[in-house]
PQR file with spaces between the fields and no chain letter, atoms N, CA, C, O and H, PARSE charges and radii, in Angstrom:
ATOM       1  N    MET     1     123.172   64.335   95.580 -0.4000 1.5000
ATOM       2  CA   MET     1     124.185   64.108   96.589 -0.0000 2.0000
ATOM       3  C    MET     1     123.632   64.554   97.931  0.5500 1.7000
ATOM       4  O    MET     1     122.862   65.511   98.006 -0.5500 1.4000
ATOM       5  N    ILE     2     124.025   63.859   98.990 -0.4000 1.5000
ATOM       6  CA   ILE     2     123.586   64.218  100.336 -0.0000 2.0000
ATOM       7  C    ILE     2     124.802   64.622  101.149  0.5500 1.7000
ATOM       8  O    ILE     2     125.814   63.921  101.164 -0.5500 1.4000
ATOM       9  H    ILE     2     124.651   63.081   98.930  0.4000 1.0000
ATOM      10  N    ASN     3     124.693   65.760  101.825 -0.4000 1.5000
ATOM      11  CA   ASN     3     125.718   66.223  102.735 -0.0000 2.0000
ATOM      12  C    ASN     3     125.565   65.412  104.022  0.5500 1.7000
ATOM      13  O    ASN     3     124.573   65.572  104.734 -0.5500 1.4000
ATOM      14  H    ASN     3     123.870   66.328  101.812  0.4000 1.0000
ATOM      15  N    ASN     4     126.519   64.554  104.326 -0.4000 1.5000
ATOM      16  CA   ASN     4     126.400   63.667  105.483 -0.0000 2.0000
ATOM      17  C    ASN     4     126.420   64.408  106.813  0.5500 1.7000
ATOM      18  O    ASN     4     125.931   63.879  107.811 -0.5500 1.4000
ATOM      19  H    ASN     4     127.325   64.424  103.747  0.4000 1.0000
ATOM      20  N    LYS     5     126.972   65.618  106.855 -0.4000 1.5000
ATOM      21  CA   LYS     5     127.017   66.357  108.113 -0.0000 2.0000
ATOM      22  C    LYS     5     125.673   67.001  108.445  0.5500 1.7000
ATOM      23  O    LYS     5     125.276   67.042  109.610 -0.5500 1.4000
ATOM      24  H    LYS     5     127.370   66.048  106.045  0.4000 1.0000
ATOM      25  N    THR     6     124.980   67.498  107.441 -0.4000 1.5000
ATOM      26  CA   THR     6     123.723   68.201  107.697 -0.0000 2.0000
ATOM      27  C    THR     6     122.507   67.442  107.212  0.5500 1.7000
ATOM      28  O    THR     6     121.386   67.757  107.612 -0.5500 1.4000
ATOM      29  H    THR     6     125.302   67.465  106.495  0.4000 1.0000
ATOM      30  N    GLY     7     122.701   66.446  106.357 -0.4000 1.5000
ATOM      31  CA   GLY     7     121.576   65.723  105.776 -0.0000 2.0000
ATOM      32  C    GLY     7     120.927   66.453  104.619  0.5500 1.7000
ATOM      33  O    GLY     7     119.932   65.979  104.071 -0.5500 1.4000
ATOM      34  H    GLY     7     123.611   66.190  106.032  0.4000 1.0000
ATOM      35  N    ASP     8     121.476   67.610  104.235 -0.4000 1.5000
ATOM      36  CA   ASP     8     120.921   68.387  103.130 -0.0000 2.0000
ATOM      37  C    ASP     8     121.146   67.657  101.808  0.5500 1.7000
ATOM      38  O    ASP     8     122.152   66.975  101.611 -0.5500 1.4000
ATOM      39  H    ASP     8     122.284   67.996  104.681  0.4000 1.0000
ATOM      40  N    LEU     9     120.196   67.821  100.929 -0.4000 1.5000
ATOM      41  CA   LEU     9     120.286   67.228   99.596 -0.0000 2.0000
ATOM      42  C    LEU     9     120.744   68.300   98.622  0.5500 1.7000
ATOM      43  O    LEU     9     120.225   69.416   98.631 -0.5500 1.4000
ATOM      44  H    LEU     9     119.379   68.375  101.089  0.4000 1.0000
ATOM      45  N    PHE    10     121.707   67.967   97.789 -0.4000 1.5000
ATOM      46  CA   PHE    10     122.185   68.876   96.770 -0.0000 2.0000
ATOM      47  C    PHE    10     121.938   68.255   95.409  0.5500 1.7000
ATOM      48  O    PHE    10     122.344   67.119   95.163 -0.5500 1.4000
ATOM      49  H    PHE    10     122.128   67.060   97.782  0.4000 1.0000
ATOM      50  N    LEU    11     121.277   68.987   94.520 -0.4000 1.5000
ATOM      51  CA   LEU    11     121.044   68.492   93.170 -0.0000 2.0000
ATOM      52  C    LEU    11     122.245   68.796   92.293  0.5500 1.7000
ATOM      53  O    LEU    11     122.787   69.901   92.317 -0.5500 1.4000
ATOM      54  H    LEU    11     120.947   69.910   94.720  0.4000 1.0000
ATOM      55  N    LEU    12     122.642   67.823   91.538 -0.4000 1.5000
ATOM      56  CA   LEU    12     123.651   68.071   90.515 -0.0000 2.0000
ATOM      57  C    LEU    12     122.961   68.760   89.356  0.5500 1.7000
ATOM      58  O    LEU    12     121.757   68.577   89.171 -0.5500 1.4000
ATOM      59  H    LEU    12     122.201   66.925   91.518  0.4000 1.0000
ATOM      60  N    PRO    13     123.674   69.542   88.575 -0.5600 1.5000
ATOM      61  CA   PRO    13     123.030   70.190   87.424  0.2800 2.0000
ATOM      62  C    PRO    13     122.461   69.144   86.467  0.5500 1.7000
ATOM      63  O    PRO    13     123.019   68.059   86.308 -0.5500 1.4000
ATOM      64  N    CYS    14     121.348   69.491   85.839 -0.4000 1.5000
ATOM      65  CA   CYS    14     120.787   68.564   84.850 -0.0000 2.0000
ATOM      66  C    CYS    14     121.545   68.731   83.525  0.5500 1.7000
ATOM      67  O    CYS    14     122.337   69.657   83.348 -0.5500 1.4000
ATOM      68  H    CYS    14     120.895   70.373   85.968  0.4000 1.0000
ATOM      69  N    ALA    15     121.280   67.829   82.635 -0.4000 1.5000
ATOM      70  CA   ALA    15     121.978   67.821   81.352 -0.0000 2.0000
ATOM      71  C    ALA    15     121.690   69.097   80.565  0.5500 1.7000
ATOM      72  O    ALA    15     120.598   69.654   80.670 -0.5500 1.4000
ATOM      73  H    ALA    15     120.636   67.077   82.778  0.4000 1.0000
ATOM      74  N    PRO    16     122.651   69.558   79.788 -0.5600 1.5000
ATOM      75  CA   PRO    16     122.379   70.708   78.919  0.2800 2.0000
ATOM      76  C    PRO    16     121.371   70.307   77.837  0.5500 1.7000
ATOM      77  O    PRO    16     121.320   69.150   77.420 -0.5500 1.4000
ATOM      78  N    GLY    17     120.592   71.258   77.403 -0.4000 1.5000
ATOM      79  CA   GLY    17     119.649   70.996   76.321 -0.0000 2.0000
ATOM      80  C    GLY    17     118.293   70.501   76.776  0.5500 1.7000
ATOM      81  O    GLY    17     117.409   70.275   75.950 -0.5500 1.4000
ATOM      82  H    GLY    17     120.634   72.198   77.742  0.4000 1.0000
ATOM      83  N    VAL    18     118.113   70.327   78.089 -0.4000 1.5000
ATOM      84  CA   VAL    18     116.799   69.953   78.616 -0.0000 2.0000
ATOM      85  C    VAL    18     116.304   71.092   79.494  0.5500 1.7000
ATOM      86  O    VAL    18     117.065   71.998   79.834 -0.5500 1.4000
ATOM      87  H    VAL    18     118.832   70.510   78.759  0.4000 1.0000
ATOM      88  N    CYS    19     115.040   71.047   79.857 -0.4000 1.5000
ATOM      89  CA   CYS    19     114.480   72.064   80.737 -0.0000 2.0000
ATOM      90  C    CYS    19     115.277   72.097   82.037  0.5500 1.7000
ATOM      91  O    CYS    19     115.456   71.068   82.688 -0.5500 1.4000
ATOM      92  H    CYS    19     114.421   70.311   79.580  0.4000 1.0000
ATOM      93  N    GLN    20     115.748   73.263   82.405 -0.4000 1.5000
ATOM      94  CA   GLN    20     116.573   73.393   83.597 -0.0000 2.0000
ATOM      95  C    GLN    20     115.753   73.388   84.883  0.5500 1.7000
ATOM      96  O    GLN    20     116.322   73.410   85.974 -0.5500 1.4000
ATOM      97  H    GLN    20     115.603   74.099   81.876  0.4000 1.0000
ATOM      98  N    ASP    21     114.430   73.358   84.772 -0.4000 1.5000
ATOM      99  CA   ASP    21     113.571   73.273   85.950 -0.0000 2.0000
ATOM     100  C    ASP    21     113.155   71.841   86.261  0.5500 1.7000
ATOM     101  O    ASP    21     112.990   71.487   87.428 -0.5500 1.4000
ATOM     102  H    ASP    21     113.967   73.340   83.885  0.4000 1.0000
ATOM     103  N    CYS    22     112.982   71.004   85.222 -0.4000 1.5000
ATOM     104  CA   CYS    22     112.505   69.637   85.473 -0.0000 2.0000
ATOM     105  C    CYS    22     113.406   68.558   84.869  0.5500 1.7000
ATOM     106  O    CYS    22     113.149   67.369   85.056 -0.5500 1.4000
ATOM     107  H    CYS    22     113.116   71.292   84.274  0.4000 1.0000
ATOM     108  N    ALA    23     114.438   68.950   84.161 -0.4000 1.5000
ATOM     109  CA   ALA    23     115.406   68.011   83.566 -0.0000 2.0000
ATOM     110  C    ALA    23     114.776   67.097   82.516  0.5500 1.7000
ATOM     111  O    ALA    23     115.238   65.976   82.304 -0.5500 1.4000
ATOM     112  H    ALA    23     114.646   69.916   84.009  0.4000 1.0000
ATOM     113  N    VAL    24     113.722   67.580   81.863 -0.4000 1.5000
ATOM     114  CA   VAL    24     113.039   66.817   80.820 -0.0000 2.0000
ATOM     115  C    VAL    24     113.056   67.635   79.534  0.5500 1.7000
ATOM     116  O    VAL    24     112.958   68.861   79.571 -0.5500 1.4000
ATOM     117  H    VAL    24     113.347   68.490   82.036  0.4000 1.0000
ATOM     118  N    ASP    25     113.180   66.963   78.415 -0.4000 1.5000
ATOM     119  CA   ASP    25     113.146   67.631   77.118 -0.0000 2.0000
ATOM     120  C    ASP    25     111.687   67.848   76.717  0.5500 1.7000
ATOM     121  O    ASP    25     111.026   66.931   76.231 -0.5500 1.4000
ATOM     122  H    ASP    25     113.259   65.967   78.386  0.4000 1.0000
ATOM     123  N    HIS    26     111.193   69.073   76.926 -0.4000 1.5000
ATOM     124  CA   HIS    26     109.815   69.406   76.544 -0.0000 2.0000
ATOM     125  C    HIS    26     109.780   70.807   75.964  0.5500 1.7000
ATOM     126  O    HIS    26     110.669   71.620   76.215 -0.5500 1.4000
ATOM     127  H    HIS    26     111.731   69.818   77.321  0.4000 1.0000
ATOM     128  N    ASP    27     108.754   71.075   75.192 -0.4000 1.5000
ATOM     129  CA   ASP    27     108.558   72.411   74.626 -0.0000 2.0000
ATOM     130  C    ASP    27     108.395   73.397   75.784  0.5500 1.7000
ATOM     131  O    ASP    27     107.672   73.102   76.736 -0.5500 1.4000
ATOM     132  H    ASP    27     108.032   70.414   74.988  0.4000 1.0000
ATOM     133  N    PRO    28     109.043   74.549   75.726 -0.5600 1.5000
ATOM     134  CA   PRO    28     108.938   75.525   76.816  0.2800 2.0000
ATOM     135  C    PRO    28     107.515   76.008   77.098  0.5500 1.7000
ATOM     136  O    PRO    28     107.244   76.533   78.177 -0.5500 1.4000
ATOM     137  N    THR    29     106.603   75.834   76.137 -0.4000 1.5000
ATOM     138  CA   THR    29     105.222   76.257   76.370 -0.0000 2.0000
ATOM     139  C    THR    29     104.407   75.185   77.100  0.5500 1.7000
ATOM     140  O    THR    29     103.285   75.445   77.533 -0.5500 1.4000
ATOM     141  H    THR    29     106.823   75.407   75.260  0.4000 1.0000
ATOM     142  N    GLU    30     104.968   73.993   77.235 -0.4000 1.5000
ATOM     143  CA   GLU    30     104.293   72.889   77.918 -0.0000 2.0000
ATOM     144  C    GLU    30     104.667   72.877   79.404  0.5500 1.7000
ATOM     145  O    GLU    30     105.680   73.457   79.793 -0.5500 1.4000
ATOM     146  H    GLU    30     105.880   73.782   76.884  0.4000 1.0000
ATOM     147  N    PRO    31     103.849   72.218   80.233 -0.5600 1.5000
ATOM     148  CA   PRO    31     104.158   72.151   81.671  0.2800 2.0000
ATOM     149  C    PRO    31     105.455   71.401   81.940  0.5500 1.7000
ATOM     150  O    PRO    31     105.912   70.589   81.135 -0.5500 1.4000
ATOM     151  N    HIS    32     106.027   71.699   83.093 -0.4000 1.5000
ATOM     152  CA   HIS    32     107.148   70.895   83.567 -0.0000 2.0000
ATOM     153  C    HIS    32     106.616   69.511   83.903  0.5500 1.7000
ATOM     154  O    HIS    32     105.410   69.337   84.077 -0.5500 1.4000
ATOM     155  H    HIS    32     105.656   72.359   83.747  0.4000 1.0000
ATOM     156  N    ASN    33     107.486   68.540   83.993 -0.4000 1.5000
ATOM     157  CA   ASN    33     107.078   67.192   84.369 -0.0000 2.0000
ATOM     158  C    ASN    33     106.998   67.126   85.893  0.5500 1.7000
ATOM     159  O    ASN    33     108.021   67.050   86.573 -0.5500 1.4000
ATOM     160  H    ASN    33     108.466   68.682   83.852  0.4000 1.0000
ATOM     161  N    ALA    34     105.781   67.155   86.419 -0.4000 1.5000
ATOM     162  CA   ALA    34     105.575   67.166   87.866 -0.0000 2.0000
ATOM     163  C    ALA    34     106.041   65.871   88.526  0.5500 1.7000
ATOM     164  O    ALA    34     106.222   65.836   89.743 -0.5500 1.4000
ATOM     165  H    ALA    34     104.950   67.216   85.866  0.4000 1.0000
ATOM     166  N    THR    35     106.239   64.806   87.746 -0.4000 1.5000
ATOM     167  CA   THR    35     106.700   63.543   88.314 -0.0000 2.0000
ATOM     168  C    THR    35     108.222   63.392   88.260  0.5500 1.7000
ATOM     169  O    THR    35     108.765   62.403   88.753 -0.5500 1.4000
ATOM     170  H    THR    35     106.092   64.835   86.757  0.4000 1.0000
ATOM     171  N    SER    36     108.899   64.356   87.673 -0.4000 1.5000
ATOM     172  CA   SER    36     110.359   64.321   87.604 -0.0000 2.0000
ATOM     173  C    SER    36     110.938   64.539   89.003  0.5500 1.7000
ATOM     174  O    SER    36     110.615   65.522   89.668 -0.5500 1.4000
ATOM     175  H    SER    36     108.458   65.159   87.273  0.4000 1.0000
ATOM     176  N    LEU    37     111.793   63.618   89.441 -0.4000 1.5000
ATOM     177  CA   LEU    37     112.413   63.788   90.764 -0.0000 2.0000
ATOM     178  C    LEU    37     113.230   65.070   90.826  0.5500 1.7000
ATOM     179  O    LEU    37     113.265   65.738   91.859 -0.5500 1.4000
ATOM     180  H    LEU    37     112.055   62.819   88.900  0.4000 1.0000
ATOM     181  N    TYR    38     113.883   65.412   89.728 -0.4000 1.5000
ATOM     182  CA   TYR    38     114.655   66.652   89.693 -0.0000 2.0000
ATOM     183  C    TYR    38     113.732   67.843   89.973  0.5500 1.7000
ATOM     184  O    TYR    38     114.046   68.695   90.804 -0.5500 1.4000
ATOM     185  H    TYR    38     113.854   64.869   88.888  0.4000 1.0000
ATOM     186  N    TYR    39     112.593   67.897   89.274 -0.4000 1.5000
ATOM     187  CA   TYR    39     111.637   68.988   89.473 -0.0000 2.0000
ATOM     188  C    TYR    39     111.106   68.984   90.905  0.5500 1.7000
ATOM     189  O    TYR    39     111.026   70.038   91.537 -0.5500 1.4000
ATOM     190  H    TYR    39     112.338   67.205   88.599  0.4000 1.0000
ATOM     191  N    GLN    40     110.747   67.827   91.415 -0.4000 1.5000
ATOM     192  CA   GLN    40     110.187   67.747   92.757 -0.0000 2.0000
ATOM     193  C    GLN    40     111.164   68.270   93.807  0.5500 1.7000
ATOM     194  O    GLN    40     110.780   69.060   94.669 -0.5500 1.4000
ATOM     195  H    GLN    40     110.811   66.971   90.902  0.4000 1.0000
ATOM     196  N    TYR    41     112.403   67.843   93.743 -0.4000 1.5000
ATOM     197  CA   TYR    41     113.373   68.278   94.751 -0.0000 2.0000
ATOM     198  C    TYR    41     113.799   69.730   94.558  0.5500 1.7000
ATOM     199  O    TYR    41     114.042   70.437   95.537 -0.5500 1.4000
ATOM     200  H    TYR    41     112.714   67.201   93.042  0.4000 1.0000
ATOM     201  N    LYS    42     113.891   70.178   93.322 -0.4000 1.5000
ATOM     202  CA   LYS    42     114.223   71.583   93.080 -0.0000 2.0000
ATOM     203  C    LYS    42     113.097   72.476   93.604  0.5500 1.7000
ATOM     204  O    LYS    42     113.355   73.492   94.250 -0.5500 1.4000
ATOM     205  H    LYS    42     113.694   69.604   92.527  0.4000 1.0000
ATOM     206  N    PHE    43     111.857   72.099   93.325 -0.4000 1.5000
ATOM     207  CA   PHE    43     110.696   72.860   93.791 -0.0000 2.0000
ATOM     208  C    PHE    43     110.639   72.856   95.320  0.5500 1.7000
ATOM     209  O    PHE    43     110.424   73.896   95.942 -0.5500 1.4000
ATOM     210  H    PHE    43     111.647   71.274   92.800  0.4000 1.0000
ATOM     211  N    TYR    44     110.832   71.682   95.916 -0.4000 1.5000
ATOM     212  CA   TYR    44     110.797   71.583   97.372 -0.0000 2.0000
ATOM     213  C    TYR    44     111.872   72.467   98.002  0.5500 1.7000
ATOM     214  O    TYR    44     111.629   73.132   99.010 -0.5500 1.4000
ATOM     215  H    TYR    44     111.006   70.837   95.410  0.4000 1.0000
ATOM     216  N    GLY    45     113.041   72.468   97.408 -0.4000 1.5000
ATOM     217  CA   GLY    45     114.120   73.308   97.926 -0.0000 2.0000
ATOM     218  C    GLY    45     113.781   74.787   97.867  0.5500 1.7000
ATOM     219  O    GLY    45     114.199   75.557   98.731 -0.5500 1.4000
ATOM     220  H    GLY    45     113.238   71.928   96.590  0.4000 1.0000
ATOM     221  N    ALA    46     113.032   75.186   96.860 -0.4000 1.5000
ATOM     222  CA   ALA    46     112.674   76.596   96.695 -0.0000 2.0000
ATOM     223  C    ALA    46     111.467   77.004   97.521  0.5500 1.7000
ATOM     224  O    ALA    46     111.414   78.127   98.021 -0.5500 1.4000
ATOM     225  H    ALA    46     112.692   74.561   96.158  0.4000 1.0000
ATOM     226  N    TYR    47     110.491   76.106   97.675 -0.4000 1.5000
ATOM     227  CA   TYR    47     109.204   76.488   98.282 -0.0000 2.0000
ATOM     228  C    TYR    47     108.842   75.735   99.558  0.5500 1.7000
ATOM     229  O    TYR    47     107.856   76.073  100.213 -0.5500 1.4000
ATOM     230  H    TYR    47     110.535   75.194   97.268  0.4000 1.0000
ATOM     231  N    GLY    48     109.621   74.725   99.917 -0.4000 1.5000
ATOM     232  CA   GLY    48     109.369   74.003  101.159 -0.0000 2.0000
ATOM     233  C    GLY    48     108.150   73.103  101.126  0.5500 1.7000
ATOM     234  O    GLY    48     107.640   72.707  102.174 -0.5500 1.4000
ATOM     235  H    GLY    48     110.422   74.451   99.385  0.4000 1.0000
ATOM     236  N    ARG    49     107.682   72.778   99.939 -0.4000 1.5000
ATOM     237  CA   ARG    49     106.565   71.844   99.775 -0.0000 2.0000
ATOM     238  C    ARG    49     106.735   71.134   98.451  0.5500 1.7000
ATOM     239  O    ARG    49     107.475   71.589   97.578 -0.5500 1.4000
ATOM     240  H    ARG    49     108.096   73.099   99.087  0.4000 1.0000
ATOM     241  N    TRP    50     106.042   70.010   98.306 -0.4000 1.5000
ATOM     242  CA   TRP    50     106.125   69.251   97.063 -0.0000 2.0000
ATOM     243  C    TRP    50     105.243   69.891   95.992  0.5500 1.7000
ATOM     244  O    TRP    50     104.175   70.414   96.311 -0.5500 1.4000
ATOM     245  H    TRP    50     105.441   69.641   99.015  0.4000 1.0000
ATOM     246  N    PRO    51     105.666   69.860   94.747 -0.5600 1.5000
ATOM     247  CA   PRO    51     104.889   70.485   93.673  0.2800 2.0000
ATOM     248  C    PRO    51     103.687   69.655   93.259  0.5500 1.7000
ATOM     249  O    PRO    51     103.630   68.445   93.481 -0.5500 1.4000
ATOM     250  N    THR    52     102.746   70.328   92.661 -0.4000 1.5000
ATOM     251  CA   THR    52     101.569   69.683   92.077 -0.0000 2.0000
ATOM     252  C    THR    52     101.611   69.929   90.573  0.5500 1.7000
ATOM     253  O    THR    52     102.466   70.660   90.074 -0.5500 1.4000
ATOM     254  H    THR    52     102.792   71.311   92.480  0.4000 1.0000
ATOM     255  N    TRP    53     100.679   69.308   89.861 -0.4000 1.5000
ATOM     256  CA   TRP    53     100.576   69.592   88.435 -0.0000 2.0000
ATOM     257  C    TRP    53     100.186   71.048   88.209  0.5500 1.7000
ATOM     258  O    TRP    53     100.588   71.649   87.212 -0.5500 1.4000
ATOM     259  H    TRP    53      99.984   68.713   90.266  0.4000 1.0000
ATOM     260  N    VAL    54      99.417   71.614   89.112 -0.4000 1.5000
ATOM     261  CA   VAL    54      99.055   73.041   88.985 -0.0000 2.0000
ATOM     262  C    VAL    54     100.323   73.890   89.021  0.5500 1.7000
ATOM     263  O    VAL    54     100.456   74.839   88.249 -0.5500 1.4000
ATOM     264  H    VAL    54      99.090   71.126   89.921  0.4000 1.0000
ATOM     265  N    ASP    55     101.250   73.555   89.909 -0.4000 1.5000
ATOM     266  CA   ASP    55     102.536   74.268   89.959 -0.0000 2.0000
ATOM     267  C    ASP    55     103.304   74.077   88.656  0.5500 1.7000
ATOM     268  O    ASP    55     103.885   75.027   88.130 -0.5500 1.4000
ATOM     269  H    ASP    55     101.142   72.784   90.537  0.4000 1.0000
ATOM     270  N    ALA    56     103.309   72.858   88.138 -0.4000 1.5000
ATOM     271  CA   ALA    56     104.049   72.543   86.918 -0.0000 2.0000
ATOM     272  C    ALA    56     103.500   73.283   85.704  0.5500 1.7000
ATOM     273  O    ALA    56     104.217   73.514   84.731 -0.5500 1.4000
ATOM     274  H    ALA    56     102.838   72.086   88.565  0.4000 1.0000
ATOM     275  N    MET    57     102.209   73.657   85.769 -0.4000 1.5000
ATOM     276  CA   MET    57     101.562   74.370   84.661 -0.0000 2.0000
ATOM     277  C    MET    57     101.541   75.883   84.849  0.5500 1.7000
ATOM     278  O    MET    57     101.075   76.602   83.964 -0.5500 1.4000
ATOM     279  H    MET    57     101.626   73.469   86.560  0.4000 1.0000
ATOM     280  N    ALA    58     102.027   76.374   85.965 -0.4000 1.5000
ATOM     281  CA   ALA    58     101.880   77.791   86.320 -0.0000 2.0000
ATOM     282  C    ALA    58     102.436   78.739   85.256  0.5500 1.7000
ATOM     283  O    ALA    58     101.902   79.833   85.075 -0.5500 1.4000
ATOM     284  H    ALA    58     102.404   75.790   86.683  0.4000 1.0000
ATOM     285  N    HIS    59     103.482   78.348   84.558 -0.4000 1.5000
ATOM     286  CA   HIS    59     104.089   79.232   83.557 -0.0000 2.0000
ATOM     287  C    HIS    59     103.397   79.159   82.189  0.5500 1.7000
ATOM     288  O    HIS    59     103.739   79.916   81.281 -0.5500 1.4000
ATOM     289  H    HIS    59     103.916   77.459   84.705  0.4000 1.0000
ATOM     290  N    CYS    60     102.435   78.257   82.042 -0.4000 1.5000
ATOM     291  CA   CYS    60     101.773   78.047   80.753 -0.0000 2.0000
ATOM     292  C    CYS    60     100.655   79.065   80.510  0.5500 1.7000
ATOM     293  O    CYS    60     100.131   79.661   81.450 -0.5500 1.4000
ATOM     294  H    CYS    60     102.157   77.641   82.779  0.4000 1.0000
ATOM     295  N    ASP    61     100.302   79.253   79.247 -0.4000 1.5000
ATOM     296  CA   ASP    61      99.178   80.139   78.934 -0.0000 2.0000
ATOM     297  C    ASP    61      97.865   79.442   79.310  0.5500 1.7000
ATOM     298  O    ASP    61      97.839   78.237   79.561 -0.5500 1.4000
ATOM     299  H    ASP    61     100.728   78.769   78.483  0.4000 1.0000
ATOM     300  N    ALA    62      96.788   80.213   79.344 -0.4000 1.5000
ATOM     301  CA   ALA    62      95.492   79.702   79.793 -0.0000 2.0000
ATOM     302  C    ALA    62      95.004   78.529   78.944  0.5500 1.7000
ATOM     303  O    ALA    62      94.440   77.574   79.478 -0.5500 1.4000
ATOM     304  H    ALA    62      96.809   81.192   79.141  0.4000 1.0000
ATOM     305  N    LYS    63      95.212   78.590   77.643 -0.4000 1.5000
ATOM     306  CA   LYS    63      94.757   77.524   76.747 -0.0000 2.0000
ATOM     307  C    LYS    63      95.467   76.206   77.075  0.5500 1.7000
ATOM     308  O    LYS    63      94.833   75.151   77.120 -0.5500 1.4000
ATOM     309  H    LYS    63      95.670   79.366   77.209  0.4000 1.0000
ATOM     310  N    THR    64      96.760   76.267   77.301 -0.4000 1.5000
ATOM     311  CA   THR    64      97.534   75.073   77.634 -0.0000 2.0000
ATOM     312  C    THR    64      97.120   74.532   78.997  0.5500 1.7000
ATOM     313  O    THR    64      96.944   73.324   79.156 -0.5500 1.4000
ATOM     314  H    THR    64      97.274   77.124   77.264  0.4000 1.0000
ATOM     315  N    ARG    65      96.964   75.414   79.982 -0.4000 1.5000
ATOM     316  CA   ARG    65      96.535   74.975   81.311 -0.0000 2.0000
ATOM     317  C    ARG    65      95.168   74.294   81.256  0.5500 1.7000
ATOM     318  O    ARG    65      94.954   73.271   81.907 -0.5500 1.4000
ATOM     319  H    ARG    65      97.107   76.395   79.853  0.4000 1.0000
ATOM     320  N    THR    66      94.242   74.861   80.477 -0.4000 1.5000
ATOM     321  CA   THR    66      92.904   74.278   80.352 -0.0000 2.0000
ATOM     322  C    THR    66      92.980   72.886   79.743  0.5500 1.7000
ATOM     323  O    THR    66      92.352   71.954   80.246 -0.5500 1.4000
ATOM     324  H    THR    66      94.416   75.692   79.947  0.4000 1.0000
ATOM     325  N    ALA    67      93.736   72.738   78.673 -0.4000 1.5000
ATOM     326  CA   ALA    67      93.855   71.436   78.005 -0.0000 2.0000
ATOM     327  C    ALA    67      94.509   70.403   78.922  0.5500 1.7000
ATOM     328  O    ALA    67      94.036   69.272   79.028 -0.5500 1.4000
ATOM     329  H    ALA    67      94.246   73.495   78.264  0.4000 1.0000
ATOM     330  N    TRP    68      95.582   70.792   79.574 -0.4000 1.5000
ATOM     331  CA   TRP    68      96.272   69.858   80.468 -0.0000 2.0000
ATOM     332  C    TRP    68      95.416   69.511   81.675  0.5500 1.7000
ATOM     333  O    TRP    68      95.401   68.359   82.108 -0.5500 1.4000
ATOM     334  H    TRP    68      95.966   71.711   79.488  0.4000 1.0000
ATOM     335  N    THR    69      94.711   70.478   82.221 -0.4000 1.5000
ATOM     336  CA   THR    69      93.841   70.225   83.375 -0.0000 2.0000
ATOM     337  C    THR    69      92.767   69.207   83.015  0.5500 1.7000
ATOM     338  O    THR    69      92.512   68.277   83.780 -0.5500 1.4000
ATOM     339  H    THR    69      94.723   71.414   81.870  0.4000 1.0000
ATOM     340  N    ALA    70      92.137   69.378   81.857 -0.4000 1.5000
ATOM     341  CA   ALA    70      91.105   68.437   81.411 -0.0000 2.0000
ATOM     342  C    ALA    70      91.689   67.025   81.272  0.5500 1.7000
ATOM     343  O    ALA    70      91.082   66.058   81.732 -0.5500 1.4000
ATOM     344  H    ALA    70      92.344   70.134   81.236  0.4000 1.0000
ATOM     345  N    GLU    71      92.839   66.905   80.653 -0.4000 1.5000
ATOM     346  CA   GLU    71      93.442   65.594   80.450 -0.0000 2.0000
ATOM     347  C    GLU    71      93.878   64.963   81.771  0.5500 1.7000
ATOM     348  O    GLU    71      93.675   63.767   81.983 -0.5500 1.4000
ATOM     349  H    GLU    71      93.332   67.691   80.279  0.4000 1.0000
ATOM     350  N    LEU    72      94.471   65.753   82.652 -0.4000 1.5000
ATOM     351  CA   LEU    72      94.897   65.222   83.950 -0.0000 2.0000
ATOM     352  C    LEU    72      93.695   64.752   84.767  0.5500 1.7000
ATOM     353  O    LEU    72      93.790   63.762   85.493 -0.5500 1.4000
ATOM     354  H    LEU    72      94.636   66.725   82.480  0.4000 1.0000
ATOM     355  N    LYS    73      92.565   65.453   84.655 -0.4000 1.5000
ATOM     356  CA   LYS    73      91.363   65.030   85.365 -0.0000 2.0000
ATOM     357  C    LYS    73      90.843   63.699   84.836  0.5500 1.7000
ATOM     358  O    LYS    73      90.401   62.856   85.617 -0.5500 1.4000
ATOM     359  H    LYS    73      92.488   66.257   84.066  0.4000 1.0000
ATOM     360  N    THR    74      90.890   63.495   83.507 -0.4000 1.5000
ATOM     361  CA   THR    74      90.426   62.221   82.955 -0.0000 2.0000
ATOM     362  C    THR    74      91.307   61.064   83.407  0.5500 1.7000
ATOM     363  O    THR    74      90.859   59.919   83.460 -0.5500 1.4000
ATOM     364  H    THR    74      91.249   64.179   82.873  0.4000 1.0000
ATOM     365  N    ARG    75      92.555   61.363   83.732 -0.4000 1.5000
ATOM     366  CA   ARG    75      93.484   60.316   84.182 -0.0000 2.0000
ATOM     367  C    ARG    75      93.531   60.199   85.707  0.5500 1.7000
ATOM     368  O    ARG    75      94.287   59.395   86.252 -0.5500 1.4000
ATOM     369  H    ARG    75      92.920   62.293   83.689  0.4000 1.0000
ATOM     370  N    GLY    76      92.718   61.009   86.391 -0.4000 1.5000
ATOM     371  CA   GLY    76      92.680   60.949   87.850 -0.0000 2.0000
ATOM     372  C    GLY    76      93.886   61.549   88.544  0.5500 1.7000
ATOM     373  O    GLY    76      94.183   61.215   89.691 -0.5500 1.4000
ATOM     374  H    GLY    76      92.104   61.663   85.949  0.4000 1.0000
ATOM     375  N    LYS    77      94.578   62.432   87.848 -0.4000 1.5000
ATOM     376  CA   LYS    77      95.783   63.062   88.412 -0.0000 2.0000
ATOM     377  C    LYS    77      95.502   64.416   89.060  0.5500 1.7000
ATOM     378  O    LYS    77      96.372   64.986   89.720 -0.5500 1.4000
ATOM     379  H    LYS    77      94.336   62.704   86.917  0.4000 1.0000
ATOM     380  N    LEU    78      94.287   64.928   88.872 -0.4000 1.5000
ATOM     381  CA   LEU    78      93.880   66.195   89.502 -0.0000 2.0000
ATOM     382  C    LEU    78      92.585   65.981   90.243  0.5500 1.7000
ATOM     383  O    LEU    78      92.059   66.915   90.848 -0.5500 1.4000
ATOM     384  H    LEU    78      93.581   64.465   88.337  0.4000 1.0000
């Protein structure tokens, strides 16, 4: 929703039962979906910049970050 007086964007709550940071159903040990509009706008609202895959993986353990980084590089996403 957009506040027409200020132009501010307000996110509606995401569905219950999905990740409350990215609105996607994923294992909590996996990265957030960096392409999720919900995640992008929530992150931007908190940090004033758009998120990267590195941000989406920040909560993951080193093994998961390493595996995801390798795969994202093969796909040209990092």
